[in-house]
NUMIVEX-836740 format. One record per residue (C-alpha): x, y, z; residue number from 1; residue in three letters. Coordinates in nm, 2 decimals, decimal comma. Example, Ala and Ser with C-alpha at 12.3 -4.5 7.8 and 13.67 -1.06 7.14 Angstrom:
# residues 2
+--------+--------+--------+-----+--------+
:     px :     py :     pz : num : residu :
+--------+--------+--------+-----+--------+
:   1,23 :  -0,45 :   0,78 :   1 :    ALA :
:   1,37 :  -0,11 :   0,71 :   2 :    SER :
+--------+--------+--------+-----+--------+
# end
This chain:
# residues 107
+--------+--------+--------+-----+--------+
:     px :     py :     pz : num : residu :
+--------+--------+--------+-----+--------+
:  18,70 :  11,49 :  12,26 :   1 :    UNK :
:  18,49 :  11,18 :  12,24 :   2 :    UNK :
:  18,56 :  11,05 :  11,89 :   3 :    UNK :
:  18,44 :  10,70 :  11,93 :   4 :    UNK :
:  18,09 :  10,58 :  11,85 :   5 :    UNK :
:  17,85 :  10,60 :  12,14 :   6 :    UNK :
:  17,64 :  10,32 :  12,27 :   7 :    UNK :
:  17,27 :  10,38 :  12,32 :   8 :    UNK :
:  17,13 :  10,19 :  12,62 :   9 :    UNK :
:  16,76 :  10,14 :  12,63 :  10 :    UNK :
:  16,59 :  10,01 :  12,94 :  11 :    UNK :
:  16,22 :   9,92 :  12,92 :  12 :    UNK :
:  16,03 :   9,84 :  13,23 :  13 :    UNK :
:  15,67 :   9,81 :  13,28 :  14 :    UNK :
:  15,63 :  10,18 :  13,37 :  15 :    UNK :
:  15,92 :  10,37 :  13,20 :  16 :    UNK :
:  16,12 :  10,39 :  12,89 :  17 :    UNK :
:  16,48 :  10,51 :  12,95 :  18 :    UNK :
:  16,73 :  10,57 :  12,67 :  19 :    UNK :
:  17,08 :  10,70 :  12,74 :  20 :    UNK :
:  17,37 :  10,75 :  12,50 :  21 :    UNK :
:  17,71 :  10,66 :  12,65 :  22 :    UNK :
:  18,04 :  10,79 :  12,50 :  23 :    UNK :
:  18,39 :  10,73 :  12,62 :  24 :    UNK :
:  18,56 :  11,02 :  12,80 :  25 :    UNK :
:  18,90 :  11,05 :  12,65 :  26 :    UNK :
:  18,97 :  11,37 :  12,83 :  27 :    UNK :
:  19,00 :  11,17 :  13,16 :  28 :    UNK :
:  19,32 :  11,01 :  13,04 :  29 :    UNK :
:  19,64 :  11,21 :  13,10 :  30 :    UNK :
:  19,83 :  11,28 :  12,78 :  31 :    UNK :
:  19,56 :  11,16 :  12,54 :  32 :    UNK :
:  19,64 :  11,46 :  12,32 :  33 :    UNK :
:  19,99 :  11,34 :  12,27 :  34 :    UNK :
:  19,88 :  10,99 :  12,17 :  35 :    UNK :
:  19,82 :  11,10 :  11,81 :  36 :    UNK :
:  20,17 :  11,25 :  11,79 :  37 :    UNK :
:  20,33 :  10,93 :  11,93 :  38 :    UNK :
:  20,15 :  10,71 :  11,69 :  39 :    UNK :
:  20,24 :  10,93 :  11,40 :  40 :    UNK :
:  20,61 :  10,92 :  11,49 :  41 :    UNK :
:  20,60 :  10,54 :  11,53 :  42 :    UNK :
:  20,43 :  10,49 :  11,19 :  43 :    UNK :
:  20,69 :  10,72 :  11,03 :  44 :    UNK :
:  20,97 :  10,51 :  11,17 :  45 :    UNK :
:  20,80 :  10,19 :  11,05 :  46 :    UNK :
:  20,76 :  10,33 :  10,70 :  47 :    UNK :
:  21,12 :  10,44 :  10,68 :  48 :    UNK :
:  21,25 :  10,10 :  10,80 :  49 :    UNK :
:  21,02 :   9,92 :  10,55 :  50 :    UNK :
:  21,14 :  10,13 :  10,26 :  51 :    UNK :
:  21,51 :  10,08 :  10,35 :  52 :    UNK :
:  21,45 :   9,71 :  10,39 :  53 :    UNK :
:  21,28 :   9,69 :  10,06 :  54 :    UNK :
:  21,57 :   9,86 :   9,89 :  55 :    UNK :
:  21,83 :   9,64 :  10,05 :  56 :    UNK :
:  21,64 :   9,32 :   9,98 :  57 :    UNK :
:  21,57 :   9,41 :   9,62 :  58 :    UNK :
:  21,94 :   9,48 :   9,56 :  59 :    UNK :
:  22,04 :   9,16 :   9,74 :  60 :    UNK :
:  21,79 :   8,97 :   9,53 :  61 :    UNK :
:  21,93 :   9,11 :   9,21 :  62 :    UNK :
:  22,29 :   9,05 :   9,29 :  63 :    UNK :
:  22,22 :   8,69 :   9,42 :  64 :    UNK :
:  22,02 :   8,61 :   9,11 :  65 :    UNK :
:  22,29 :   8,74 :   8,88 :  66 :    UNK :
:  22,55 :   8,53 :   9,06 :  67 :    UNK :
:  22,34 :   8,21 :   9,07 :  68 :    UNK :
:  22,30 :   8,20 :   9,44 :  69 :    UNK :
:  21,93 :   8,10 :   9,45 :  70 :    UNK :
:  21,90 :   8,04 :   9,82 :  71 :    UNK :
:  22,01 :   8,39 :   9,90 :  72 :    UNK :
:  21,78 :   8,52 :   9,62 :  73 :    UNK :
:  21,48 :   8,34 :   9,77 :  74 :    UNK :
:  21,55 :   8,48 :  10,12 :  75 :    UNK :
:  21,60 :   8,83 :   9,98 :  76 :    UNK :
:  21,27 :   8,80 :   9,79 :  77 :    UNK :
:  21,09 :   8,68 :  10,10 :  78 :    UNK :
:  21,24 :   8,98 :  10,30 :  79 :    UNK :
:  21,13 :   9,22 :  10,03 :  80 :    UNK :
:  20,77 :   9,08 :  10,04 :  81 :    UNK :
:  20,77 :   9,11 :  10,42 :  82 :    UNK :
:  20,89 :   9,47 :  10,40 :  83 :    UNK :
:  20,62 :   9,55 :  10,14 :  84 :    UNK :
:  20,36 :   9,38 :  10,36 :  85 :    UNK :
:  20,47 :   9,58 :  10,67 :  86 :    UNK :
:  20,45 :   9,91 :  10,47 :  87 :    UNK :
:  20,10 :   9,82 :  10,35 :  88 :    UNK :
:  19,98 :   9,72 :  10,70 :  89 :    UNK :
:  20,13 :  10,04 :  10,84 :  90 :    UNK :
:  19,96 :  10,25 :  10,58 :  91 :    UNK :
:  19,63 :  10,07 :  10,64 :  92 :    UNK :
:  19,68 :  10,12 :  11,02 :  93 :    UNK :
:  19,71 :  10,49 :  10,97 :  94 :    UNK :
:  19,39 :  10,50 :  10,77 :  95 :    UNK :
:  19,21 :  10,28 :  11,02 :  96 :    UNK :
:  19,33 :  10,50 :  11,31 :  97 :    UNK :
:  19,22 :  10,82 :  11,14 :  98 :    UNK :
:  18,88 :  10,66 :  11,07 :  99 :    UNK :
:  18,84 :  10,56 :  11,43 : 100 :    UNK :
:  18,95 :  10,89 :  11,57 : 101 :    UNK :
:  18,72 :  11,10 :  11,36 : 102 :    UNK :
:  18,39 :  10,91 :  11,39 : 103 :    UNK :
:  18,12 :  10,98 :  11,64 : 104 :    UNK :
:  18,02 :  11,31 :  11,79 : 105 :    UNK :
:  18,27 :  11,57 :  11,87 : 106 :    UNK :
:  18,23 :  11,79 :  12,18 : 107 :    UNK :
+--------+--------+--------+-----+--------+
# end
């Protein structure tokens, strides 16, 4: 289950030309098959927390703005932007991980 790109090593001496492709052996690590499940569970938790934080911060921002409390409104807006950034980074991380796990030769 070598999913990462291999490295081609070329050794040129005065008498021989040696080219070898080297790939990581992910089967040598115990529990490597469960890594994808664990990462999927963690990203699900991050997305759920980010969505809940976005809802709470948006409601707080609306109520604080309506009551004229601009300091709380600014902090709620900052919290909402941080939550949206975390959700975007988590989604991007899922995409990046899928890209890295599915490139290279499959055995």
